[in-house]
A tleap script that builds the chain and sets N, CA, C and O, in Angstrom:
source leaprc.protein.ff14SB
mol = sequence {
  NMET LYS LYS SER ILE ILE VAL THR ILE VAL
  LEU GLY VAL LEU LEU ILE GLY ALA LEU SER
  TYR ILE GLY TYR ASP VAL TYR LYS SER SER
  ARG ASP ALA LYS ASP LEU GLU ILE LEU GLN
  SER GLY THR ASN TYR GLY TYR GLU GLN ALA
  ILE ALA ALA VAL MET ASN GLN ALA THR ASN
  CYS ASN VAL VAL PRO LEU THR TYR ASN ASN
  VAL THR VAL ASN LEU VAL ASP VAL GLU CYS
  LEU LYS ALA GLN GLY GLY CGLN
}
set mol.1.N position { 31.964 -8.395 44.951 }
set mol.1.CA position { 31.321 -9.230 43.843 }
set mol.1.C position { 31.532 -10.764 44.004 }
set mol.1.O position { 30.637 -11.563 44.279 }
set mol.2.N position { 33.040 -11.105 43.761 }
set mol.2.CA position { 33.326 -12.345 43.510 }
set mol.2.C position { 33.278 -13.429 44.913 }
set mol.2.O position { 33.336 -14.659 44.912 }
set mol.3.N position { 33.133 -12.335 46.254 }
set mol.3.CA position { 32.804 -12.996 47.415 }
set mol.3.C position { 31.601 -13.740 47.681 }
set mol.3.O position { 31.581 -14.747 48.389 }
set mol.4.N position { 30.321 -13.102 46.953 }
set mol.4.CA position { 29.001 -13.095 47.315 }
set mol.4.C position { 29.057 -14.600 46.411 }
set mol.4.O position { 28.751 -15.678 46.922 }
set mol.5.N position { 29.436 -14.464 45.210 }
set mol.5.CA position { 29.395 -15.704 44.226 }
set mol.5.C position { 30.074 -17.142 44.661 }
set mol.5.O position { 29.563 -18.203 44.301 }
set mol.6.N position { 31.146 -17.094 45.384 }
set mol.6.CA position { 31.740 -17.835 46.425 }
set mol.6.C position { 30.669 -18.150 47.517 }
set mol.6.O position { 30.439 -19.325 47.799 }
set mol.7.N position { 30.068 -17.222 48.081 }
set mol.7.CA position { 29.186 -17.766 49.210 }
set mol.7.C position { 28.002 -18.915 48.547 }
set mol.7.O position { 27.675 -20.061 48.856 }
set mol.8.N position { 27.586 -17.969 47.510 }
set mol.8.CA position { 26.397 -18.594 46.847 }
set mol.8.C position { 26.197 -19.987 46.642 }
set mol.8.O position { 25.179 -20.664 46.783 }
set mol.9.N position { 27.819 -20.423 46.139 }
set mol.9.CA position { 28.088 -21.879 45.548 }
set mol.9.C position { 28.365 -22.773 46.637 }
set mol.9.O position { 28.128 -23.981 46.652 }
set mol.10.N position { 28.962 -21.979 47.684 }
set mol.10.CA position { 29.248 -22.834 48.911 }
set mol.10.C position { 27.761 -23.373 49.446 }
set mol.10.O position { 27.507 -24.568 49.595 }
set mol.11.N position { 26.941 -22.426 49.676 }
set mol.11.CA position { 25.389 -22.489 50.279 }
set mol.11.C position { 24.745 -23.381 49.594 }
set mol.11.O position { 24.001 -24.214 50.112 }
set mol.12.N position { 25.051 -23.255 47.969 }
set mol.12.CA position { 24.535 -24.293 47.089 }
set mol.12.C position { 24.825 -25.613 47.218 }
set mol.12.O position { 23.994 -26.510 47.079 }
set mol.13.N position { 25.957 -25.761 47.474 }
set mol.13.CA position { 26.553 -27.113 47.531 }
set mol.13.C position { 26.017 -27.915 48.888 }
set mol.13.O position { 25.630 -29.082 48.943 }
set mol.14.N position { 26.119 -26.848 50.068 }
set mol.14.CA position { 25.422 -27.476 51.096 }
set mol.14.C position { 23.829 -27.930 51.244 }
set mol.14.O position { 23.288 -28.804 51.922 }
set mol.15.N position { 23.280 -26.859 50.227 }
set mol.15.CA position { 21.641 -27.261 50.227 }
set mol.15.C position { 21.811 -28.453 49.543 }
set mol.15.O position { 21.440 -29.320 50.335 }
set mol.16.N position { 22.128 -28.922 48.621 }
set mol.16.CA position { 22.479 -30.231 47.786 }
set mol.16.C position { 22.654 -31.247 48.681 }
set mol.16.O position { 21.823 -32.090 49.020 }
set mol.17.N position { 24.012 -31.093 49.119 }
set mol.17.CA position { 24.274 -32.407 50.390 }
set mol.17.C position { 23.169 -32.322 51.253 }
set mol.17.O position { 22.710 -33.463 51.316 }
set mol.18.N position { 22.464 -31.514 51.993 }
set mol.18.CA position { 21.436 -31.592 52.799 }
set mol.18.C position { 20.376 -32.391 52.322 }
set mol.18.O position { 19.919 -33.422 52.816 }
set mol.19.N position { 19.953 -31.627 51.028 }
set mol.19.CA position { 18.785 -32.541 50.684 }
set mol.19.C position { 19.102 -33.919 50.000 }
set mol.19.O position { 18.146 -34.634 49.701 }
set mol.20.N position { 20.564 -34.398 49.694 }
set mol.20.CA position { 20.667 -35.656 49.282 }
set mol.20.C position { 20.571 -36.558 50.865 }
set mol.20.O position { 20.109 -37.672 51.113 }
set mol.21.N position { 21.097 -35.723 51.577 }
set mol.21.CA position { 21.123 -36.774 53.137 }
set mol.21.C position { 19.661 -37.121 53.558 }
set mol.21.O position { 19.302 -38.209 54.007 }
set mol.22.N position { 18.722 -35.815 53.301 }
set mol.22.CA position { 17.222 -36.273 53.867 }
set mol.22.C position { 16.484 -37.037 52.922 }
set mol.22.O position { 15.443 -37.559 53.320 }
set mol.23.N position { 16.814 -37.185 51.819 }
set mol.23.CA position { 16.191 -38.085 50.846 }
set mol.23.C position { 16.626 -39.223 50.828 }
set mol.23.O position { 15.800 -40.080 50.513 }
set mol.24.N position { 18.179 -39.739 51.174 }
set mol.24.CA position { 18.431 -40.862 51.805 }
set mol.24.C position { 17.856 -41.370 52.942 }
set mol.24.O position { 17.342 -42.488 52.944 }
set mol.25.N position { 17.893 -40.627 53.959 }
set mol.25.CA position { 17.220 -41.054 55.118 }
set mol.25.C position { 15.907 -41.331 55.134 }
set mol.25.O position { 15.472 -42.241 55.839 }
set mol.26.N position { 15.047 -40.509 54.287 }
set mol.26.CA position { 13.524 -41.009 54.094 }
set mol.26.C position { 13.709 -42.241 53.595 }
set mol.26.O position { 13.246 -43.219 54.181 }
set mol.27.N position { 14.430 -42.355 52.415 }
set mol.27.CA position { 14.347 -43.673 51.712 }
set mol.27.C position { 14.314 -44.751 52.358 }
set mol.27.O position { 13.405 -45.579 52.411 }
set mol.28.N position { 15.733 -44.746 53.068 }
set mol.28.CA position { 16.238 -46.050 54.018 }
set mol.28.C position { 15.359 -46.383 55.212 }
set mol.28.O position { 15.378 -47.460 55.808 }
set mol.29.N position { 14.429 -45.128 55.554 }
set mol.29.CA position { 13.371 -45.471 56.635 }
set mol.29.C position { 12.145 -46.272 56.235 }
set mol.29.O position { 11.560 -47.136 56.888 }
set mol.30.N position { 11.789 -45.636 54.600 }
set mol.30.CA position { 10.639 -46.397 54.361 }
set mol.30.C position { 10.871 -47.786 53.825 }
set mol.30.O position { 10.002 -48.653 53.732 }
set mol.31.N position { 12.271 -47.916 53.445 }
set mol.31.CA position { 12.436 -49.573 53.019 }
set mol.31.C position { 12.605 -50.460 54.349 }
set mol.31.O position { 12.107 -51.578 54.480 }
set mol.32.N position { 13.358 -49.817 55.286 }
set mol.32.CA position { 13.307 -50.542 56.614 }
set mol.32.C position { 12.010 -51.054 57.057 }
set mol.32.O position { 11.896 -52.239 57.369 }
set mol.33.N position { 10.742 -50.005 57.120 }
set mol.33.CA position { 9.476 -50.171 57.330 }
set mol.33.C position { 9.113 -51.143 56.538 }
set mol.33.O position { 8.404 -51.973 57.108 }
set mol.34.N position { 9.340 -51.363 55.389 }
set mol.34.CA position { 8.902 -52.384 54.257 }
set mol.34.C position { 9.525 -53.837 55.099 }
set mol.34.O position { 8.821 -54.732 55.568 }
set mol.35.N position { 10.698 -53.780 55.120 }
set mol.35.CA position { 11.341 -55.126 55.389 }
set mol.35.C position { 10.719 -55.722 56.651 }
set mol.35.O position { 10.425 -56.915 56.727 }
set mol.36.N position { 10.497 -54.686 57.812 }
set mol.36.CA position { 9.901 -54.883 58.943 }
set mol.36.C position { 8.377 -55.726 58.803 }
set mol.36.O position { 8.085 -56.790 59.348 }
set mol.37.N position { 7.679 -55.043 58.061 }
set mol.37.CA position { 6.346 -55.746 57.302 }
set mol.37.C position { 6.333 -57.124 56.925 }
set mol.37.O position { 5.633 -58.068 57.294 }
set mol.38.N position { 7.264 -57.022 56.109 }
set mol.38.CA position { 7.428 -58.580 55.718 }
set mol.38.C position { 7.848 -59.773 56.369 }
set mol.38.O position { 7.524 -60.938 56.140 }
set mol.39.N position { 8.948 -59.093 57.577 }
set mol.39.CA position { 9.094 -60.115 58.558 }
set mol.39.C position { 8.153 -60.380 59.262 }
set mol.39.O position { 7.880 -61.577 59.350 }
set mol.40.N position { 7.384 -59.488 59.953 }
set mol.40.CA position { 6.071 -59.882 60.820 }
set mol.40.C position { 5.492 -60.647 59.883 }
set mol.40.O position { 5.828 -61.819 60.055 }
set mol.41.N position { 4.597 -60.475 58.747 }
set mol.41.CA position { 3.817 -61.108 57.620 }
set mol.41.C position { 4.383 -62.532 57.870 }
set mol.41.O position { 3.725 -63.329 58.539 }
set mol.42.N position { 5.416 -62.821 57.423 }
set mol.42.CA position { 6.099 -64.036 57.708 }
set mol.42.C position { 6.082 -64.896 59.044 }
set mol.42.O position { 5.678 -66.050 59.185 }
set mol.43.N position { 6.591 -64.088 59.928 }
set mol.43.CA position { 6.171 -64.751 61.299 }
set mol.43.C position { 4.934 -65.133 61.848 }
set mol.43.O position { 4.778 -65.986 62.721 }
set mol.44.N position { 3.884 -64.328 61.187 }
set mol.44.CA position { 2.401 -64.294 61.625 }
set mol.44.C position { 2.050 -65.804 60.715 }
set mol.44.O position { 1.339 -66.675 61.215 }
set mol.45.N position { 2.552 -65.919 59.581 }
set mol.45.CA position { 2.331 -67.390 58.954 }
set mol.45.C position { 2.865 -68.204 59.545 }
set mol.45.O position { 2.079 -69.138 59.705 }
set mol.46.N position { 3.658 -68.365 59.917 }
set mol.46.CA position { 4.699 -69.337 60.605 }
set mol.46.C position { 3.851 -69.723 61.890 }
set mol.46.O position { 3.770 -70.853 62.371 }
set mol.47.N position { 3.327 -68.742 62.286 }
set mol.47.CA position { 2.529 -69.092 63.708 }
set mol.47.C position { 1.314 -69.926 63.295 }
set mol.47.O position { 0.979 -71.022 63.746 }
set mol.48.N position { 0.586 -69.024 62.133 }
set mol.48.CA position { -0.470 -69.995 62.032 }
set mol.48.C position { -0.132 -71.271 61.284 }
set mol.48.O position { -0.842 -72.134 61.803 }
set mol.49.N position { 0.605 -71.826 60.314 }
set mol.49.CA position { 0.919 -72.788 60.034 }
set mol.49.C position { 1.276 -74.087 61.353 }
set mol.49.O position { 0.898 -75.257 61.390 }
set mol.50.N position { 2.174 -73.275 62.371 }
set mol.50.CA position { 2.220 -74.190 63.480 }
set mol.50.C position { 1.130 -74.920 64.270 }
set mol.50.O position { 0.961 -76.103 64.567 }
set mol.51.N position { 0.189 -73.350 64.596 }
set mol.51.CA position { -1.073 -73.525 65.188 }
set mol.51.C position { -2.125 -74.662 64.473 }
set mol.51.O position { -2.943 -75.324 65.112 }
set mol.52.N position { -1.922 -74.733 63.053 }
set mol.52.CA position { -2.928 -75.552 62.294 }
set mol.52.C position { -2.268 -76.922 62.415 }
set mol.52.O position { -3.056 -77.859 62.541 }
set mol.53.N position { -0.849 -77.236 62.398 }
set mol.53.CA position { -0.515 -78.677 62.499 }
set mol.53.C position { -0.713 -79.228 63.502 }
set mol.53.O position { -0.988 -80.418 63.658 }
set mol.54.N position { -0.556 -78.172 64.513 }
set mol.54.CA position { -1.091 -79.229 66.205 }
set mol.54.C position { -2.357 -79.445 66.230 }
set mol.54.O position { -2.699 -80.547 66.660 }
set mol.55.N position { -3.487 -78.432 65.763 }
set mol.55.CA position { -4.867 -78.849 65.661 }
set mol.55.C position { -5.271 -79.973 64.983 }
set mol.55.O position { -6.147 -80.758 65.345 }
set mol.56.N position { -4.397 -80.039 63.678 }
set mol.56.CA position { -5.162 -81.402 62.822 }
set mol.56.C position { -4.544 -82.376 63.448 }
set mol.56.O position { -5.279 -83.323 63.725 }
set mol.57.N position { -3.293 -82.483 63.810 }
set mol.57.CA position { -3.204 -83.553 64.988 }
set mol.57.C position { -3.772 -84.074 66.216 }
set mol.57.O position { -3.974 -85.263 66.463 }
set mol.58.N position { -4.030 -83.000 67.022 }
set mol.58.CA position { -5.055 -83.130 67.761 }
set mol.58.C position { -6.453 -83.593 67.592 }
set mol.58.O position { -7.014 -84.473 68.245 }
set mol.59.N position { -6.979 -82.823 66.549 }
set mol.59.CA position { -8.191 -83.223 66.050 }
set mol.59.C position { -8.663 -84.902 65.664 }
set mol.59.O position { -9.684 -85.580 65.780 }
set mol.60.N position { -7.483 -85.063 65.224 }
set mol.60.CA position { -7.343 -86.573 64.608 }
set mol.60.C position { -7.179 -87.632 65.830 }
set mol.60.O position { -7.054 -88.854 65.752 }
set mol.61.N position { -7.213 -86.885 66.866 }
set mol.61.CA position { -6.975 -88.219 68.385 }
set mol.61.C position { -5.874 -88.390 68.612 }
set mol.61.O position { -5.503 -89.037 69.592 }
set mol.62.N position { -5.111 -87.872 67.793 }
set mol.62.CA position { -3.470 -88.214 68.188 }
set mol.62.C position { -2.850 -87.297 69.237 }
set mol.62.O position { -3.280 -86.145 69.304 }
set mol.63.N position { -1.929 -87.673 70.023 }
set mol.63.CA position { -1.303 -87.054 71.014 }
set mol.63.C position { -0.024 -86.553 70.402 }
set mol.63.O position { 0.895 -87.216 69.923 }
set mol.64.N position { -0.184 -84.886 70.545 }
set mol.64.CA position { 0.987 -84.079 69.943 }
set mol.64.C position { 2.133 -83.628 71.077 }
set mol.64.O position { 1.860 -82.881 72.017 }
set mol.65.N position { 3.211 -84.093 70.885 }
set mol.65.CA position { 4.128 -83.745 71.825 }
set mol.65.C position { 4.626 -82.426 71.576 }
set mol.65.O position { 5.099 -82.237 70.456 }
set mol.66.N position { 4.616 -81.375 72.475 }
set mol.66.CA position { 5.471 -80.075 72.280 }
set mol.66.C position { 6.490 -79.941 73.044 }
set mol.66.O position { 6.314 -80.169 74.241 }
set mol.67.N position { 7.756 -79.560 72.602 }
set mol.67.CA position { 8.906 -79.619 73.465 }
set mol.67.C position { 9.282 -78.007 73.646 }
set mol.67.O position { 9.238 -77.326 72.622 }
set mol.68.N position { 9.547 -77.543 74.548 }
set mol.68.CA position { 10.362 -76.229 74.491 }
set mol.68.C position { 11.160 -75.931 75.814 }
set mol.68.O position { 10.693 -75.923 76.953 }
set mol.69.N position { 12.556 -75.669 75.404 }
set mol.69.CA position { 13.649 -75.526 76.346 }
set mol.69.C position { 13.342 -76.843 77.476 }
set mol.69.O position { 13.144 -76.845 78.691 }
set mol.70.N position { 13.385 -77.552 76.808 }
set mol.70.CA position { 13.709 -79.203 77.193 }
set mol.70.C position { 12.365 -79.730 78.225 }
set mol.70.O position { 12.441 -80.642 79.049 }
set mol.71.N position { 11.535 -79.160 78.023 }
set mol.71.CA position { 10.073 -79.449 78.841 }
set mol.71.C position { 9.268 -80.027 77.678 }
set mol.71.O position { 9.274 -79.361 76.643 }
set mol.72.N position { 8.600 -81.129 77.694 }
set mol.72.CA position { 7.805 -81.601 76.881 }
set mol.72.C position { 6.122 -81.573 77.167 }
set mol.72.O position { 5.773 -81.681 78.342 }
set mol.73.N position { 5.486 -81.486 76.532 }
set mol.73.CA position { 4.356 -81.205 77.279 }
set mol.73.C position { 3.078 -82.419 76.230 }
set mol.73.O position { 3.329 -82.123 75.062 }
set mol.74.N position { 2.378 -83.106 76.222 }
set mol.74.CA position { 1.695 -84.104 75.643 }
set mol.74.C position { 0.353 -83.324 75.314 }
set mol.74.O position { -0.360 -83.179 76.307 }
set mol.75.N position { -0.228 -82.702 73.937 }
set mol.75.CA position { -1.731 -82.515 74.218 }
set mol.75.C position { -2.554 -83.492 73.316 }
set mol.75.O position { -2.280 -84.056 72.257 }
set mol.76.N position { -3.550 -83.490 74.037 }
set mol.76.CA position { -4.657 -84.104 73.359 }
set mol.76.C position { -6.110 -83.309 73.139 }
set mol.76.O position { -6.457 -82.401 73.895 }
set mol.77.N position { -6.660 -83.619 72.367 }
set mol.77.CA position { -8.178 -83.053 72.083 }
set mol.77.C position { -9.037 -83.567 73.251 }
set mol.77.O position { -8.858 -84.737 73.587 }
set mol.78.N position { -9.909 -82.860 73.881 }
set mol.78.CA position { -10.511 -83.341 75.314 }
set mol.78.C position { -11.664 -84.301 74.851 }
set mol.78.O position { -12.065 -85.272 75.492 }
set mol.79.N position { -12.204 -83.807 73.451 }
set mol.79.CA position { -13.025 -84.454 73.024 }
set mol.79.C position { -13.128 -85.929 72.901 }
set mol.79.O position { -14.003 -86.755 73.160 }
set mol.80.N position { -11.657 -85.977 72.305 }
set mol.80.CA position { -11.233 -87.796 71.985 }
set mol.80.C position { -11.089 -88.305 73.133 }
set mol.80.O position { -11.380 -89.501 73.110 }
set mol.81.N position { -10.612 -87.757 74.628 }
set mol.81.CA position { -10.552 -88.344 75.617 }
set mol.81.C position { -11.978 -88.499 76.336 }
set mol.81.O position { -12.127 -89.309 77.251 }
set mol.82.N position { -12.930 -87.748 75.913 }
set mol.82.CA position { -14.612 -87.841 76.583 }
set mol.82.C position { -14.984 -89.038 75.550 }
set mol.82.O position { -15.675 -89.915 76.068 }
set mol.83.N position { -14.684 -89.217 74.308 }
set mol.83.CA position { -14.772 -90.256 73.554 }
set mol.83.C position { -14.586 -91.584 73.892 }
set mol.83.O position { -15.498 -92.404 73.992 }
set mol.84.N position { -13.504 -91.783 74.054 }
set mol.84.CA position { -12.797 -93.056 74.778 }
set mol.84.C position { -13.316 -93.387 76.075 }
set mol.84.O position { -13.621 -94.546 76.356 }
set mol.85.N position { -13.436 -92.403 76.902 }
set mol.85.CA position { -13.865 -92.498 78.112 }
set mol.85.C position { -15.504 -93.003 78.543 }
set mol.85.O position { -15.900 -93.425 79.629 }
set mol.86.N position { -15.993 -92.864 77.723 }
set mol.86.CA position { -17.446 -92.632 77.526 }
set mol.86.C position { -18.244 -91.722 78.419 }
set mol.86.O position { -19.270 -92.186 78.916 }
set mol.87.N position { -17.967 -90.731 78.629 }
set mol.87.CA position { -18.390 -89.490 79.058 }
set mol.87.C position { -19.419 -88.851 78.297 }
set mol.87.O position { -19.837 -87.743 78.631 }
savepdb mol mol.pdb
quit
């Protein structure tokens, strides 16, 4: 009789431990997914803002220099070039 009580208590403790671990793992996965979603949303917002800034400068007939890996490209709106060239 005593042996079955000890076995029941050990199994109960193991069950509680397993359920706690599973619960923590599910919580952590959920939190990580939310963090990734926030990061992606912030990245997309940054891209949108950068593109909007370049477009605003280019549509005002300004030359927009863009540099990446020590290479610079000057962008200008084609419509501005057409207006200046008389085409």
